[in-house]
N, C-alpha and C positions, 0 to 999 in steps of 0.2 A: 224541506229546506233544500236549496240547490248548492253544490259546490261549484267554484270557479277556480281557474288557474290564472295567476298572473305572474309575468316575468318582471322582476325588479333587479337592480344591481345588488351586489353583495353588500355594499355600504348601506344602501336604502334599507335592506332587509335587516341589518345589524341595529340600524337606528330605530326601526320600527319596533323590534324585540325589545329594545332598552326602554322606549317610550311606553310600550304596553306593560311591561314589567314594573315600571314606576307606578302605574295606575292599577297594579294588580289584576290585569286582564290579559287577553291574548291578542295577537295580531289579527286573527279572524274577527274578533269582537270590535277592534278598532276600524277595521275595514268595513264591517256591517254598519257601524255607527256613521262612518264617513258617508257611505252610500245612501243611508236614510236622510242624512242632513244635506246631501248634495243640492237638491233643488233650492233650499233656502239659502245656502252659501252662494250659489250662482246668482241669485236675486240680489244679495247684498253686494256681491262683486259688481254687478251691472250698475247698480244704484251708486255705489262709490265711484265708479269710472265716469258716470254722468254727472257727479257732484250733487246728487240728490240724497236728502236724508231718507233713512230706511225706516219703516214703521216697526215697533217692537214685535218680537215673535208672537204669534197667535196661539190659541189653545191647542192647535194641532201640530205645533212645533215640537221636534224631537230634541232641541237644544236644551242643555241643562244649565 
């Protein structure tokens, strides 16, 4: 596993810590999940912007 460094505002970091704590997880786990789901999120955003319906997540989806 690789480590990355990301610079965020103090407020963004505080909000991320609160959000992660409410889900009983870590900021690192939240970021990892976001990165795993980013391709699907981008596809949904493009489809939404184009006014097209999106297909349901497939078996390879990481969405819960």
